[in-house]
C-alpha positions in Angstrom: 240.5 69.8 102.4 242.1 67.7 99.8 244.4 65.0 100.9 247.1 64.2 98.3 248.6 61.1 99.8 248.9 57.9 97.7 246.8 55.0 99.2 244.7 57.2 101.5 241.0 57.0 100.7 238.8 59.0 103.1 235.3 57.3 103.5 233.6 59.7 105.9 234.0 62.8 107.9 235.3 63.7 110.3 238.3 61.5 109.8 241.4 62.1 111.8 244.7 60.9 110.5 248.0 61.1 112.4 251.1 61.3 110.2 254.1 60.1 112.3 257.3 62.0 111.7 259.2 58.7 111.1 256.7 57.4 108.5 254.6 60.0 106.8 253.6 57.5 104.1 251.6 55.4 106.6 249.2 57.6 108.7 247.5 56.2 111.7 243.7 56.5 111.7 242.2 57.8 115.0 239.1 55.8 115.8 238.8 56.4 119.6 236.5 58.6 121.6 236.2 62.3 120.5 237.3 63.6 123.9 240.4 65.5 125.0 241.7 62.8 127.3 241.4 60.0 124.7 242.9 62.2 121.9 245.9 63.2 124.2 246.5 59.5 125.1 246.5 58.6 121.4 249.0 61.4 120.6 251.3 60.4 123.4 251.3 56.8 122.2 252.1 57.8 118.6 254.2 61.0 118.8 257.9 60.7 118.4 258.6 63.5 120.8 257.2 63.7 124.3 255.0 66.7 125.1 253.0 68.2 127.9 249.3 69.1 127.8 247.8 72.2 129.3 246.0 71.1 132.4 243.2 73.6 131.7 242.0 71.7 128.6 241.8 68.3 130.4 240.2 69.8 133.6 237.6 71.7 131.5 236.6 68.4 129.8 236.4 66.6 133.2 234.1 69.4 134.5 231.9 69.2 131.5 231.6 65.5 131.9 230.6 65.8 135.5 228.0 68.5 134.7 226.5 66.2 132.0 226.3 63.3 134.5 224.6 65.5 137.1 222.0 66.6 134.5 221.3 63.0 133.6 220.9 62.1 137.2 218.4 64.9 137.7 216.2 63.6 134.9 
């Protein structure tokens, strides 16, 4: 996974870089939560073309979050 872009120095993994269509020379580093909803919000903010997200992906994450909370409550 080589990255051949001048001025980009990856310090750790996983590193997520978004290369905007209008300015591929200056990628935006993703530093938010590693969850579907946060990533979708980031993409919608930085993407040059609007897009729709499959509802299933977001709903699955919400259900997983709820299950984790229930498990924590049971402990």
